[in-house]
C-alpha positions as CSV (number, residue, x, y, z in Angstrom):
1,G,28.6,-0.4,-30.5
2,G,25.7,-0.8,-28.2
3,E,22.6,-3.3,-28.7
4,S,20.2,-2.3,-31.3
5,Y,16.8,-1.3,-31.1
6,A,15.7,-4.3,-32.7
7,S,17.4,-6.7,-30.2
8,L,16.4,-4.5,-27.3
9,E,12.6,-4.8,-28.4
10,K,13.0,-8.8,-28.8
11,R,14.8,-9.0,-25.4
12,C,11.7,-7.2,-23.8
13,R,9.4,-9.1,-25.9
14,S,10.8,-12.1,-24.6
15,F,10.7,-11.0,-20.6
16,L,7.0,-10.2,-21.6
17,D,6.1,-13.8,-23.3
18,E,8.2,-15.7,-20.6
19,I,7.7,-14.0,-17.2
20,I,4.8,-11.5,-17.1
21,V,2.3,-13.1,-19.4
22,P,2.6,-16.6,-18.0
23,N,2.2,-15.3,-14.4
24,E,-0.6,-12.6,-14.9
25,K,-3.2,-14.6,-12.7
26,Q,-0.7,-15.1,-9.8
27,W,0.4,-11.6,-9.5
28,E,-1.9,-8.7,-8.7
29,H,0.8,-6.0,-9.2
30,V,4.2,-6.4,-10.4
31,L,6.6,-3.2,-10.0
32,L,9.3,-2.7,-12.9
33,V,11.9,0.0,-12.5
34,A,14.1,0.6,-15.9
35,H,15.7,3.2,-18.1
36,G,13.9,5.3,-20.5
37,G,15.1,3.0,-23.5
38,V,14.0,-0.2,-21.9
39,V,10.5,1.3,-21.3
40,R,10.4,2.2,-24.9
41,G,11.2,-1.0,-25.8
42,L,8.7,-2.5,-23.4
43,F,5.9,-0.4,-25.0
44,S,7.0,-1.4,-28.4
45,A,6.7,-4.8,-27.3
46,M,3.4,-4.7,-25.6
47,F,1.9,-3.0,-28.2
48,A,3.4,-3.9,-31.5
49,Q,4.2,-0.5,-32.3
50,A,7.2,1.9,-32.9
51,S,8.1,3.7,-29.6
52,N,7.8,7.0,-31.4
53,E,4.1,6.2,-32.5
54,I,3.4,5.5,-28.8
55,Y,5.2,8.4,-27.6
56,G,5.0,11.0,-30.2
57,S,6.8,14.0,-29.3
58,H,6.2,13.3,-25.3
59,V,9.4,12.5,-23.5
60,Q,8.5,10.8,-20.2
61,K,10.8,12.3,-17.2
62,N,13.0,10.7,-15.0
63,C,10.9,8.8,-12.4
64,A,7.8,8.6,-14.8
65,V,4.8,6.3,-13.4
66,N,3.1,4.3,-16.0
67,I,0.2,1.8,-15.0
68,I,-0.1,-1.3,-17.5
69,D,-2.8,-3.5,-17.6
70,C,-2.2,-7.4,-18.6
71,T,-5.4,-9.5,-19.2
72,A,-5.2,-12.5,-20.8
73,G,-1.9,-11.7,-22.5
74,V,-3.3,-8.2,-23.9
75,F,-1.4,-5.2,-22.3
76,S,-3.4,-1.8,-22.1
77,V,-2.1,1.5,-20.6
78,D,-4.2,3.0,-17.3
79,V,-1.8,5.7,-16.7
80,F,1.2,6.8,-19.4
81,A,3.5,8.9,-17.4
82,G,0.8,10.6,-15.3
83,E,2.7,11.2,-11.7
84,Y,6.5,11.8,-11.1
85,C,8.0,11.2,-7.9
86,E,9.1,14.8,-7.6
87,K,5.3,15.8,-7.2
88,L,5.3,13.2,-3.9
């Protein structure tokens, strides 16, 4: 009875379109903290791919760090789950 994945992805796309992209020139860095489902929804919205195409068989662990660049409204991955807080 929860939110559908399509609805989650739509909500993530709205967040990116209404908050992140319009402010990309004002903000040098933005920290987003989210559960895995929202991270998958954001990635799907950013890259117009189903999350299984982005993630493949990789599962991000808790506290995974992703570094995403947004330039001219286009997102690109700098680091995909490259570090974990447990290693700090």
